[in-house]
C-alpha positions, 0 to 999 in steps of 0.5 A, spaced: 431 419 417 432 412 413 439 409 413 442 413 419 445 409 425 442 410 432 448 414 434 447 420 429 439 420 430 440 420 438 445 426 436 441 429 431 435 429 436 439 432 442 441 438 437 434 439 436 432 439 444 438 444 446 436 449 440 428 449 442 430 449 449 435 456 448 429 458 443 424 457 449 428 460 455 431 466 450 424 469 449 422 472 442 427 477 441 432 471 441 429 467 436 429 473 431 436 474 432 437 467 431 433 468 424 437 473 422 444 471 424 448 468 419 454 462 421 460 464 422 464 464 416 458 465 411 456 471 407 452 476 411 446 476 406 445 468 404 439 466 407 442 461 411 439 462 418 442 459 425 435 456 425 435 453 419 442 451 420 440 446 426 447 447 429 446 449 436 455 449 437 455 453 431 450 458 435 453 459 441 459 461 438 455 466 433 451 469 439 458 470 443 461 473 437 455 477 436 455 480 444 462 481 444 464 488 447 469 491 441 474 494 444 477 501 440 485 501 441 485 508 439 480 510 445 485 507 450 491 510 446 488 517 448 487 516 454 494 513 455 497 519 453 493 524 457 495 520 464 499 523 469 502 522 476 497 524 481 500 528 488 498 522 492 501 517 488 508 513 488 512 512 482 510 505 482 503 506 482 504 509 476 507 504 473 501 500 474 496 504 471 500 506 465 501 497 464 494 496 466 492 501 460 497 500 455 495 492 455 488 495 452 491 499 447 495 493 445 502 496 443 507 492 440 512 495 445 509 496 451 515 497 456 518 502 451 510 506 451 510 506 459 517 508 460 516 514 455 509 516 458 512 515 466 517 520 463 512 525 461 507 525 466 511 524 472 512 530 477 519 527 479 524 531 477 529 526 479 525 520 476 525 524 469 533 525 469 534 518 471 529 516 465 532 520 460 540 518 462 539 511 462 534 509 456 537 502 456 537 501 464 530 496 466 525 500 469 524 497 475 531 498 476 530 506 476 524 505 479 529 502 485 534 507 485 528 513 485 525 510 491 532 510 495 533 517 493 526 519 496 528 515 502 535 519 503 532 526 502 526 524 507 532 522 512 536 528 511 529 533 512 528 529 519 535 529 521 535 537 520 528 538 524 529 543 530 527 538 536 521 542 540 521 540 547 514 539 549 512 539 557 509 532 559 502 532 561 502 532 569 497 534 574 499 540 578 497 544 584 495 538 589 499 536 595 500 529 596 501 526 603 505 520 604 505 516 610 511 514 613 512 510 618 516 514 625 519 507 627 523 507 621 529 512 622 530 516 615 536 512 610 541 517 606 543 512 602 550 513 599 552 516 591 552 510 586 559 511 582 558 513 574 562 513 569 565 518 566 563 517 560 556 517 562 557 524 566 554 528 559 549 523 558 547 524 565 546 531 565 542 532 558 537 527 560 536 532 567 536 537 562 530 534 558 527 531 564 526 539 567 524 542 560 519 536 560 517 538 567 517 531 569 522 534 575 523 539 578 529 543 582 528 542 589 532 546 595 530 544 601 534 538 604 531 531 605 534 526 610 530 521 605 536 520 599 536 514 594 541 514 589 540 514 581 542 508 576 543 510 570 542 505 564 545 506 557 540 504 552 540 505 544 543 510 540 547 512 545 542 514 549 541 513 557 535 512 562 535 514 569 532 510 574 532 512 582 533 506 587 527 506 592 528 500 595 531 503 602 526 509 602 520 504 601 521 500 607 519 507 611 512 507 607 506 505 610 
């Protein structure tokens, strides 16, 4: 190595050291592979090997190329064409799966292929019609419109369902004795006046409470009487409260 600079000698020594460590750590099989593989860009039938070439970076690139997984686009194309939307999948979830597979297929026009396969593989008839009618409309816009239509259909089904009254859970056949202070005279509070617009809502709420077995009709007269207080809630509903402030004074 006479005539070479110190930097060239040091670089050559480091390269040989790297190759030696690679062969030592890789074992006999890797050494055999390095001996048989020619460098990149050289005729495979030549007698120059990676070890004889003494190029560590070239050896690493050649090994990466040798061990790199080969992708077969034709196989993924077949799988792409066989994909169909599952019953529990939404159209957007199905599109995400199609896009992921389309990348592996190496399509030139990924959007067009995804759109065609969505039209073929979806079980949503409304979405099929939208895709067939609007060929030049963006796929995301069609999916958004299909999702809105599905939401409206769901709301229509919810609105047409018949409401079934279910009795409210309660404990029966238990007599509760309330201790009353006999020194406190019974209070018969006057009824509160309610707006005429509330009367139908109050009757409907009382009927609902009776059907759910939350309250029951009492025939006997009671010297203690407390008025109800209607409170208007959202969606034109009403809630009834009982003003028990005067009656609570007589409890022990």
